[in-house]
C-alpha positions as CSV (number, residue, x, y, z in Angstrom):
1,X,74.1,131.3,69.8
2,X,71.1,130.6,67.6
3,X,71.2,126.8,68.0
4,X,68.3,125.4,70.1
5,X,70.6,122.8,71.6
6,X,72.7,125.6,73.4
7,X,69.8,126.2,75.7
8,X,69.8,122.6,76.8
9,X,73.5,122.5,77.1
10,X,73.6,125.6,79.3
11,X,70.8,124.2,81.5
12,X,72.8,120.9,81.9
13,X,76.0,122.8,82.9
14,X,74.0,124.8,85.5
15,X,72.5,121.6,86.9
16,X,75.9,120.0,87.1
17,X,77.3,123.0,89.0
18,X,74.5,122.6,91.6
19,X,75.0,118.9,91.9
20,X,78.8,119.0,92.3
21,X,79.7,119.4,95.9
22,X,82.4,121.9,96.8
23,X,85.8,120.5,97.5
24,X,86.2,119.1,101.1
25,X,88.6,121.2,103.1
26,X,91.2,118.9,104.8
27,X,92.6,120.2,108.0
28,X,95.8,118.7,109.4
29,X,95.3,116.8,112.6
30,X,97.1,118.2,115.6
31,X,99.0,115.4,117.4
32,X,101.0,117.7,119.6
33,X,99.0,116.9,122.8
34,X,99.6,113.1,122.5
35,X,102.4,111.8,124.7
36,X,105.3,109.9,123.2
37,X,104.9,106.1,123.3
38,X,107.3,104.3,125.6
39,X,109.6,101.5,124.5
40,X,107.3,99.0,126.4
41,X,104.2,100.4,124.6
42,X,105.9,100.1,121.2
43,X,106.9,96.5,121.9
44,X,103.3,95.5,122.8
45,X,101.7,97.2,119.8
46,X,100.2,94.9,117.1
47,X,100.0,95.4,113.4
48,X,96.6,96.5,112.1
49,X,95.3,95.3,108.8
50,X,95.5,92.0,106.9
51,X,98.3,89.8,108.0
52,X,100.5,88.2,105.3
53,X,99.6,84.6,104.7
54,X,102.7,82.4,104.4
55,X,106.2,83.8,104.1
56,X,105.2,86.5,101.6
57,X,102.3,88.9,101.5
58,X,99.9,88.2,98.7
59,X,99.9,90.5,95.7
60,X,96.9,92.6,94.8
61,X,95.8,92.2,91.2
62,X,92.7,92.9,89.1
63,X,91.3,90.4,86.7
64,X,88.1,90.3,84.7
65,X,85.8,87.3,85.0
66,X,82.6,86.5,83.3
67,X,79.7,87.1,85.7
68,X,78.6,83.4,85.5
69,X,82.1,82.2,86.5
70,X,82.2,84.6,89.4
71,X,78.7,83.6,90.6
72,X,79.8,79.9,90.5
73,X,82.8,80.6,92.6
74,X,80.7,82.6,95.1
75,X,78.1,79.9,95.3
76,X,80.7,77.2,95.8
77,X,82.6,79.3,98.4
78,X,79.4,79.8,100.4
79,X,78.8,76.1,100.3
80,X,82.3,75.4,101.6
81,X,82.1,78.3,104.1
82,X,85.2,80.1,102.7
83,X,85.7,83.4,100.9
84,X,85.3,83.3,97.2
85,X,88.7,84.9,96.6
86,X,90.2,82.2,98.8
87,X,88.5,79.5,96.7
88,X,89.8,81.1,93.5
89,X,93.3,81.2,94.9
90,X,93.1,77.5,95.9
91,X,91.8,76.5,92.4
92,X,94.6,78.5,90.7
93,X,97.2,77.1,93.0
94,X,96.1,73.5,92.4
95,X,96.0,74.1,88.6
96,X,99.4,75.8,88.5
97,X,101.1,73.0,90.5
98,X,99.6,70.3,88.2
99,X,99.8,72.0,84.8
100,X,102.3,74.9,84.8
101,X,106.0,74.3,84.6
């Protein structure tokens, strides 16, 4: 390899090998020592995570917004003491009810 760039390429590959961490070994968790839950315990358990709002859970989507638009929603949401995603949802809902068939 007579090309001078090969030396830099090889050095870059060696650097990447040092930077890349070895794969994490995942071990299975042994649950065998946990007692079975009784019917009473199962009845009193609560769901963990975000509860559905309304009759249906909300659908997760991804949209692209201009940074200026997002900053305006975040600023207004702070002023109203609500989450910015909640504010976006309210604005879209209001618009859809008024303008979308």
